C-alpha positions as a LaTeX table, in Angstrom:
\begin{tabular}{lrrr}
\hline
Residue & $x$ (\AA) & $y$ (\AA) & $z$ (\AA) \\
\hline
Met1 & 9.38 & $-19.73$ & 9.70 \\
Arg2 & 6.60 & $-20.86$ & 7.38 \\
Val3 & 4.92 & $-17.83$ & 5.83 \\
Phe4 & 1.90 & $-17.42$ & 3.55 \\
Val5 & 1.80 & $-14.22$ & 1.45 \\
Thr6 & $-1.10$ & $-12.75$ & $-0.51$ \\
Gly7 & $-0.48$ & $-10.25$ & $-3.31$ \\
Ala8 & 2.91 & $-11.86$ & $-3.91$ \\
Ser9 & 2.85 & $-11.35$ & $-7.68$ \\
Gly10 & 2.63 & $-7.57$ & $-7.22$ \\
Phe11 & 5.15 & $-4.83$ & $-6.52$ \\
Val12 & 5.07 & $-4.90$ & $-2.71$ \\
Gly13 & 4.27 & $-8.59$ & $-2.31$ \\
Gly14 & 7.04 & $-9.66$ & $-4.65$ \\
His15 & 9.64 & $-7.72$ & $-2.68$ \\
Ile16 & 8.30 & $-9.17$ & 0.58 \\
Val17 & 8.66 & $-12.71$ & $-0.76$ \\
Glu18 & 12.23 & $-12.07$ & $-1.91$ \\
Arg19 & 13.15 & $-10.63$ & 1.49 \\
Leu20 & 11.69 & $-13.57$ & 3.38 \\
Val21 & 13.23 & $-16.20$ & 1.10 \\
Ala22 & 16.63 & $-14.51$ & 1.45 \\
Gly23 & 16.15 & $-14.67$ & 5.22 \\
Gly24 & 15.72 & $-18.43$ & 5.12 \\
His25 & 11.97 & $-18.57$ & 5.57 \\
Gln26 & 9.73 & $-21.05$ & 3.77 \\
Val27 & 7.26 & $-18.99$ & 1.76 \\
Arg28 & 3.99 & $-20.00$ & 0.17 \\
Ala29 & 2.13 & $-17.48$ & $-1.94$ \\
Met30 & $-1.43$ & $-17.12$ & $-3.16$ \\
Ala31 & $-1.62$ & $-17.50$ & $-6.95$ \\
Arg32 & $-4.92$ & $-16.78$ & $-8.65$ \\
Ser33 & $-3.77$ & $-17.87$ & $-12.11$ \\
Glu34 & $-1.01$ & $-19.72$ & $-13.88$ \\
Arg35 & 0.58 & $-16.37$ & $-14.69$ \\
Ser36 & 0.59 & $-15.44$ & $-10.98$ \\
Ala37 & 1.98 & $-18.86$ & $-10.10$ \\
Val38 & 4.91 & $-18.33$ & $-12.47$ \\
Ala39 & 5.54 & $-14.85$ & $-11.04$ \\
Val40 & 5.57 & $-15.88$ & $-7.37$ \\
Ala41 & 7.73 & $-18.91$ & $-8.14$ \\
Ala42 & 10.25 & $-16.57$ & $-9.78$ \\
Phe43 & 10.41 & $-14.61$ & $-6.53$ \\
Gly44 & 11.15 & $-17.83$ & $-4.66$ \\
Ala45 & 7.77 & $-18.78$ & $-3.20$ \\
Ala46 & 5.81 & $-21.99$ & $-3.57$ \\
Pro47 & 2.57 & $-21.04$ & $-5.37$ \\
Val48 & $-0.75$ & $-22.04$ & $-3.82$ \\
Arg49 & $-3.64$ & $-21.91$ & $-6.27$ \\
Cys50 & $-6.38$ & $-19.93$ & $-4.52$ \\
Ser51 & $-7.84$ & $-16.43$ & $-4.63$ \\
Leu52 & $-8.70$ & $-13.67$ & $-2.22$ \\
Gly53 & $-11.99$ & $-14.47$ & $-0.58$ \\
Ala54 & $-11.55$ & $-18.18$ & $-1.20$ \\
Val55 & $-8.55$ & $-19.17$ & 0.90 \\
Glu56 & $-9.20$ & $-22.44$ & 2.71 \\
Pro57 & $-7.74$ & $-23.35$ & 6.11 \\
Ala58 & $-6.03$ & $-26.26$ & 4.35 \\
His59 & $-4.07$ & $-23.76$ & 2.26 \\
Leu60 & $-2.64$ & $-22.41$ & 5.54 \\
Asp61 & $-1.85$ & $-25.72$ & 7.20 \\
Gly62 & 1.35 & $-25.44$ & 9.25 \\
Val63 & 1.78 & $-21.72$ & 8.52 \\
Asp64 & 3.34 & $-19.55$ & 11.24 \\
Val65 & 2.53 & $-16.12$ & 9.76 \\
Val66 & 0.11 & $-14.81$ & 7.16 \\
Ile67 & 1.20 & $-11.59$ & 5.41 \\
His68 & $-1.74$ & $-9.99$ & 3.67 \\
Ala69 & $-0.50$ & $-7.66$ & 0.92 \\
Ala70 & $-3.27$ & $-8.20$ & $-1.64$ \\
Ala71 & $-5.76$ & $-5.36$ & $-2.16$ \\
Phe72 & $-7.80$ & $-3.54$ & $-4.76$ \\
Val73 & $-5.64$ & $-0.41$ & $-5.11$ \\
Glu74 & $-7.04$ & 1.19 & $-8.25$ \\
Glu75 & $-7.82$ & 4.92 & $-8.34$ \\
Tyr76 & $-11.31$ & 4.18 & $-9.63$ \\
Gly77 & $-13.82$ & 1.40 & $-9.21$ \\
Thr78 & $-17.19$ & 0.49 & $-7.79$ \\
Arg79 & $-18.00$ & 0.22 & $-4.12$ \\
Glu80 & $-18.52$ & $-3.51$ & $-4.64$ \\
Gln81 & $-15.02$ & $-3.91$ & $-6.11$ \\
Phe82 & $-13.33$ & $-2.10$ & $-3.24$ \\
Trp83 & $-15.43$ & $-3.71$ & $-0.52$ \\
Thr84 & $-15.32$ & $-7.27$ & $-1.89$ \\
Ala85 & $-11.52$ & $-7.28$ & $-2.22$ \\
Asn86 & $-10.38$ & $-5.12$ & 0.64 \\
Val87 & $-12.96$ & $-5.86$ & 3.34 \\
Asp88 & $-14.62$ & $-9.17$ & 2.55 \\
Gly89 & $-11.35$ & $-10.63$ & 1.25 \\
Thr90 & $-9.51$ & $-9.61$ & 4.42 \\
Gln91 & $-12.25$ & $-10.94$ & 6.69 \\
Gln92 & $-12.33$ & $-14.29$ & 4.91 \\
Leu93 & $-8.54$ & $-14.59$ & 5.17 \\
Leu94 & $-8.68$ & $-13.74$ & 8.89 \\
Asp95 & $-11.29$ & $-16.43$ & 9.41 \\
Ala96 & $-9.28$ & $-19.01$ & 7.46 \\
Ala97 & $-6.10$ & $-18.17$ & 9.36 \\
Arg98 & $-7.83$ & $-18.46$ & 12.71 \\
Ala99 & $-9.45$ & $-21.77$ & 11.69 \\
Ala100 & $-6.05$ & $-23.11$ & 10.59 \\
Gly101 & $-4.44$ & $-22.15$ & 13.90 \\
Val102 & $-2.07$ & $-19.59$ & 12.37 \\
Pro103 & $-0.61$ & $-17.64$ & 15.31 \\
Arg104 & 0.24 & $-14.34$ & 13.58 \\
Phe105 & $-1.36$ & $-12.17$ & 10.89 \\
Ile106 & 0.36 & $-9.10$ & 9.36 \\
His107 & $-1.79$ & $-6.74$ & 7.33 \\
Ile108 & $-0.23$ & $-4.32$ & 4.85 \\
Gly109 & $-2.32$ & $-1.24$ & 5.45 \\
Thr110 & $-1.94$ & 2.37 & 4.36 \\
Glu111 & $-2.02$ & 5.89 & 5.71 \\
Ala112 & $-4.85$ & 6.43 & 3.22 \\
Ala113 & $-7.14$ & 4.79 & 5.78 \\
Leu114 & $-6.95$ & 8.12 & 7.63 \\
Phe115 & $-7.20$ & 10.37 & 4.57 \\
Ser116 & $-10.39$ & 12.28 & 3.92 \\
Gly117 & $-9.01$ & 15.01 & 1.67 \\
Gly118 & $-7.28$ & 17.36 & 4.09 \\
Asp119 & $-3.67$ & 17.62 & 5.24 \\
Leu120 & $-2.24$ & 14.94 & 7.54 \\
Val121 & 0.80 & 16.60 & 9.10 \\
Asp122 & 3.21 & 14.45 & 11.13 \\
Val123 & 0.41 & 12.15 & 12.25 \\
Asp124 & 1.01 & 9.16 & 14.49 \\
Glu125 & $-1.05$ & 6.08 & 15.24 \\
Ala126 & $-3.21$ & 7.95 & 17.74 \\
His127 & $-4.79$ & 9.87 & 14.87 \\
Pro128 & $-8.38$ & 8.63 & 14.49 \\
Tyr129 & $-10.06$ & 7.30 & 11.40 \\
Pro130 & $-12.24$ & 10.00 & 9.79 \\
Glu131 & $-15.84$ & 10.13 & 10.96 \\
Arg132 & $-16.82$ & 10.43 & 7.30 \\
Gln133 & $-14.83$ & 8.69 & 4.60 \\
Arg134 & $-14.82$ & 10.42 & 1.21 \\
Phe135 & $-12.98$ & 7.84 & $-0.88$ \\
Leu136 & $-13.82$ & 4.20 & $-1.51$ \\
Tyr137 & $-10.20$ & 3.06 & $-1.24$ \\
Ser138 & $-9.72$ & 4.85 & 2.09 \\
Glu139 & $-13.02$ & 3.60 & 3.47 \\
Ser140 & $-12.40$ & $-0.02$ & 2.51 \\
Lys141 & $-8.81$ & $-0.08$ & 3.77 \\
Ala142 & $-9.85$ & 1.53 & 7.05 \\
Glu143 & $-12.58$ & $-1.05$ & 7.61 \\
Ala144 & $-10.22$ & $-3.90$ & 6.70 \\
Glu145 & $-7.66$ & $-2.62$ & 9.19 \\
Arg146 & $-10.28$ & $-2.24$ & 11.92 \\
Arg147 & $-11.23$ & $-5.87$ & 11.47 \\
Val148 & $-7.62$ & $-7.04$ & 11.48 \\
Leu149 & $-6.79$ & $-5.19$ & 14.69 \\
Ala150 & $-10.02$ & $-6.24$ & 16.40 \\
Ala151 & $-9.27$ & $-9.90$ & 15.64 \\
Ser152 & $-6.15$ & $-9.95$ & 17.81 \\
Gly153 & $-6.44$ & $-12.12$ & 20.90 \\
Ala154 & $-5.09$ & $-15.11$ & 22.72 \\
Gly155 & $-3.22$ & $-17.34$ & 20.29 \\
Phe156 & $-3.82$ & $-15.02$ & 17.34 \\
Thr157 & $-1.66$ & $-11.89$ & 17.11 \\
Thr158 & $-2.71$ & $-9.42$ & 14.42 \\
Leu159 & $-1.12$ & $-6.13$ & 13.46 \\
Ser160 & $-1.07$ & $-3.66$ & 10.58 \\
Leu161 & 1.85 & $-1.92$ & 8.89 \\
Arg162 & 1.02 & 1.43 & 7.28 \\
Pro163 & 3.59 & 2.43 & 4.65 \\
Arg164 & 3.19 & 5.86 & 3.07 \\
Phe165 & 3.85 & 6.24 & $-0.69$ \\
Val166 & 5.74 & 3.03 & $-1.44$ \\
Trp167 & 8.33 & 3.39 & $-4.19$ \\
Gly168 & 11.35 & 1.60 & $-5.59$ \\
Pro169 & 12.36 & $-0.86$ & $-8.31$ \\
Arg170 & 9.54 & $-2.65$ & $-10.15$ \\
Asp171 & 6.97 & $-0.03$ & $-9.11$ \\
Thr172 & 3.84 & $-0.68$ & $-11.15$ \\
Ser173 & 1.76 & 2.35 & $-10.16$ \\
Val174 & 3.29 & 5.73 & $-9.30$ \\
Leu175 & 6.25 & 6.04 & $-11.67$ \\
Pro176 & 4.50 & 4.40 & $-14.66$ \\
Ala177 & 1.49 & 6.70 & $-14.14$ \\
Val178 & 3.65 & 9.81 & $-13.97$ \\
Thr179 & 5.58 & 8.77 & $-17.07$ \\
Arg180 & 2.37 & 8.07 & $-18.98$ \\
Met181 & 0.89 & 11.46 & $-18.07$ \\
Val182 & 4.01 & 13.26 & $-19.27$ \\
Glu183 & 4.02 & 11.32 & $-22.53$ \\
Asp184 & 0.33 & 12.08 & $-23.08$ \\
Gly185 & 0.82 & 15.78 & $-22.35$ \\
Gly186 & $-1.48$ & 15.64 & $-19.34$ \\
Trp187 & 1.00 & 16.31 & $-16.54$ \\
Ala188 & 0.51 & 19.32 & $-14.28$ \\
Trp189 & 1.51 & 20.03 & $-10.71$ \\
Leu190 & $-1.12$ & 20.93 & $-8.19$ \\
Asp191 & $-0.19$ & 24.00 & $-6.14$ \\
Arg192 & 3.27 & 23.87 & $-7.77$ \\
Gly193 & 3.96 & 20.57 & $-6.02$ \\
Glu194 & 4.70 & 22.37 & $-2.77$ \\
His195 & 2.81 & 19.99 & $-0.47$ \\
Arg196 & 5.08 & 17.79 & 1.61 \\
Thr197 & 5.06 & 14.02 & 1.76 \\
Ser198 & 6.53 & 11.08 & 3.59 \\
Thr199 & 7.65 & 8.18 & 1.41 \\
Cys200 & 8.58 & 4.54 & 1.99 \\
His201 & 11.16 & 2.76 & $-0.11$ \\
Val202 & 10.00 & $-0.80$ & $-0.68$ \\
Thr203 & 13.15 & $-2.17$ & 1.00 \\
Asn204 & 12.26 & $-0.27$ & 4.16 \\
Leu205 & 8.78 & $-1.74$ & 4.08 \\
Thr206 & 10.17 & $-5.26$ & 3.73 \\
Ala207 & 12.48 & $-4.56$ & 6.68 \\
Ala208 & 9.43 & $-3.69$ & 8.79 \\
Val209 & 7.67 & $-6.86$ & 7.61 \\
Ala210 & 10.66 & $-8.99$ & 8.63 \\
Leu211 & 10.64 & $-7.40$ & 12.09 \\
Ala212 & 6.88 & $-7.91$ & 12.42 \\
Leu213 & 7.27 & $-11.67$ & 11.99 \\
Thr214 & 8.11 & $-11.80$ & 15.68 \\
Gly215 & 7.84 & $-8.20$ & 16.94 \\
Gly216 & 5.12 & $-5.67$ & 17.54 \\
Leu217 & 2.06 & $-5.77$ & 19.75 \\
Gly218 & $-1.19$ & $-7.44$ & 18.82 \\
Gly219 & $-4.02$ & $-5.15$ & 17.81 \\
Gln220 & $-1.66$ & $-2.32$ & 16.88 \\
Ala221 & $-0.93$ & $-0.34$ & 13.71 \\
Tyr222 & 2.51 & 0.98 & 12.77 \\
Phe223 & 3.47 & 3.73 & 10.33 \\
Val224 & 6.49 & 2.86 & 8.19 \\
Ala225 & 8.38 & 5.50 & 6.20 \\
Asp226 & 11.75 & 6.77 & 5.04 \\
Asp227 & 13.58 & 9.17 & 7.34 \\
Glu228 & 13.33 & 12.04 & 4.86 \\
Gln229 & 10.34 & 14.24 & 4.09 \\
Gln230 & 10.23 & 16.24 & 0.85 \\
Ser231 & 7.87 & 18.27 & $-1.24$ \\
Leu232 & 5.98 & 16.30 & $-3.87$ \\
Arg233 & 7.81 & 18.36 & $-6.48$ \\
Glu234 & 11.23 & 17.45 & $-5.12$ \\
Phe235 & 10.49 & 13.78 & $-4.80$ \\
Leu236 & 8.57 & 13.18 & $-8.03$ \\
Thr237 & 11.05 & 15.23 & $-10.06$ \\
Ser238 & 13.90 & 13.06 & $-8.76$ \\
Leu239 & 11.91 & 9.85 & $-9.17$ \\
Ala240 & 10.98 & 10.64 & $-12.78$ \\
Ala241 & 14.59 & 11.57 & $-13.53$ \\
Thr242 & 15.66 & 7.99 & $-12.76$ \\
Lys243 & 13.93 & 7.08 & $-16.04$ \\
Gly244 & 15.14 & 10.16 & $-17.89$ \\
Val245 & 11.73 & 11.84 & $-17.67$ \\
Val246 & 11.55 & 15.61 & $-17.16$ \\
Leu247 & 8.38 & 16.82 & $-15.46$ \\
Pro248 & 6.90 & 20.01 & $-16.96$ \\
Asp249 & 6.58 & 23.15 & $-14.83$ \\
Arg250 & 2.90 & 23.65 & $-15.54$ \\
Ser251 & 0.80 & 24.01 & $-12.39$ \\
Val252 & $-2.87$ & 24.49 & $-11.55$ \\
Pro253 & $-4.49$ & 25.35 & $-8.20$ \\
Gly254 & $-5.64$ & 22.45 & $-6.08$ \\
Trp255 & $-8.74$ & 24.37 & $-4.97$ \\
Leu256 & $-9.82$ & 24.52 & $-8.62$ \\
Met257 & $-9.11$ & 20.92 & $-9.56$ \\
Arg258 & $-10.81$ & 19.33 & $-6.55$ \\
Pro259 & $-14.37$ & 20.26 & $-7.61$ \\
Val260 & $-13.48$ & 19.59 & $-11.25$ \\
Ser261 & $-12.40$ & 16.05 & $-10.33$ \\
Gln262 & $-15.68$ & 15.54 & $-8.51$ \\
Val263 & $-17.64$ & 16.58 & $-11.60$ \\
Val264 & $-15.55$ & 14.38 & $-13.90$ \\
Glu265 & $-15.77$ & 11.32 & $-11.68$ \\
Gly266 & $-19.47$ & 11.92 & $-11.08$ \\
Ala267 & $-20.10$ & 12.02 & $-14.82$ \\
Trp268 & $-18.17$ & 8.77 & $-15.27$ \\
Arg269 & $-20.29$ & 7.05 & $-12.65$ \\
Leu270 & $-23.53$ & 8.50 & $-14.02$ \\
Leu271 & $-22.68$ & 7.14 & $-17.46$ \\
Gly272 & $-21.62$ & 3.79 & $-16.04$ \\
Leu273 & $-18.15$ & 4.00 & $-17.58$ \\
Lys274 & $-15.69$ & 1.39 & $-16.30$ \\
Lys275 & $-12.50$ & 2.91 & $-17.64$ \\
Thr276 & $-10.63$ & 5.12 & $-15.17$ \\
Pro277 & $-11.50$ & 8.78 & $-15.80$ \\
Pro278 & $-8.75$ & 11.27 & $-16.76$ \\
Met279 & $-8.75$ & 12.49 & $-13.17$ \\
Thr280 & $-10.11$ & 11.01 & $-9.95$ \\
Arg281 & $-11.10$ & 12.68 & $-6.71$ \\
Phe282 & $-8.72$ & 10.53 & $-4.69$ \\
Ala283 & $-5.67$ & 11.30 & $-6.83$ \\
Ile284 & $-6.39$ & 15.03 & $-7.03$ \\
His285 & $-6.93$ & 15.34 & $-3.29$ \\
Met286 & $-3.79$ & 13.32 & $-2.52$ \\
Met287 & $-1.68$ & 15.47 & $-4.85$ \\
Ser288 & $-2.99$ & 18.68 & $-3.30$ \\
Ala289 & $-2.45$ & 17.78 & 0.36 \\
Thr290 & 0.46 & 17.39 & 2.75 \\
Val291 & 0.70 & 13.85 & 4.12 \\
Thr292 & 3.53 & 13.13 & 6.55 \\
Val293 & 3.74 & 10.46 & 9.24 \\
Lys294 & 5.79 & 9.70 & 12.34 \\
Thr295 & 7.53 & 6.34 & 12.74 \\
Gly296 & 8.39 & 6.54 & 16.44 \\
Lys297 & 6.05 & 3.72 & 17.42 \\
Ala298 & 7.52 & 1.34 & 14.83 \\
Arg299 & 11.00 & 2.24 & 16.02 \\
Ala300 & 10.13 & 1.64 & 19.66 \\
Glu301 & 8.01 & $-1.50$ & 19.36 \\
Leu302 & 9.34 & $-3.16$ & 16.20 \\
Gly303 & 12.93 & $-1.94$ & 16.27 \\
Tyr304 & 12.35 & $-0.42$ & 12.83 \\
Arg305 & 15.11 & 1.61 & 11.18 \\
Pro306 & 15.11 & 2.56 & 7.48 \\
Glu307 & 17.74 & 0.56 & 5.60 \\
Val308 & 17.72 & 2.70 & 2.45 \\
Ser309 & 17.74 & 6.50 & 2.32 \\
Val310 & 15.86 & 8.36 & $-0.37$ \\
Thr311 & 19.18 & 9.42 & $-1.92$ \\
Gln312 & 20.46 & 5.83 & $-1.98$ \\
Gly313 & 17.20 & 4.49 & $-3.39$ \\
Leu314 & 17.11 & 7.02 & $-6.20$ \\
Ala315 & 20.76 & 6.39 & $-7.06$ \\
Ala316 & 20.12 & 2.64 & $-7.31$ \\
Met317 & 17.17 & 3.22 & $-9.63$ \\
Arg318 & 19.31 & 5.39 & $-11.90$ \\
Gly319 & 21.69 & 2.46 & $-12.11$ \\
\hline
\end{tabular}
């Protein structure tokens, strides 16, 4: 198949490209810069010089499937940054794909679209979006997903994959952030790390993407995760250990840090500071909540099965 991938120079997108190329697919990838072009070419894709929000139908000529993995995923930013990238960028890509006659569109979503600060325990796809969104990332990803799913129709099949807590080799967010916090002396567990989490090894996500090239129902979302659920303490301790990093035992109550994070982030915004504050509301709430998902729908409608267990993935990262 001929596939066009956005976000291909990143952690998730790069693994998706490698999986598709290995499967014999012809892959083109959005490249915003020469550096991105070099990166996506190294993964095996043909770079297409364009940017999110400015993809032309001509860029998608002859494409069978668009895989949209690009997003603004920072902990902190302005509403304009989140909305322009995650909502407007997705809508423009949908419009370009439809104009080019692309028959299938796969959106890489997130369980965070449903997260408003409280626990999400063994949720499935019937769980509604929050009536009130508290976080810009969650709000923008939820609206982007709504638009993707609503666009599905005759001749244009759209669906969304929702991985929870993607991890694995070449991770550029979670493990580097944890390591940096330990090195800076700023690491502390929230509620002793006892909250439980689902996770998704990046190989398992790429397996779901490969299945979604031809499977799944239009207008539907699918949770994708590893079989195992663990406490945040169990998982992050093991993940950090793959790089020889020992996480300190220090812990503070989540109920205390949630309002503190709101004050800190509020002060940052009041002062107009662009640098990410030392703590953000989204990160503090995520680390002090249980978030677990069910994958039964993906198993039934996509044929999804995790290819890598948590134990296997960690062992491979230890090398």
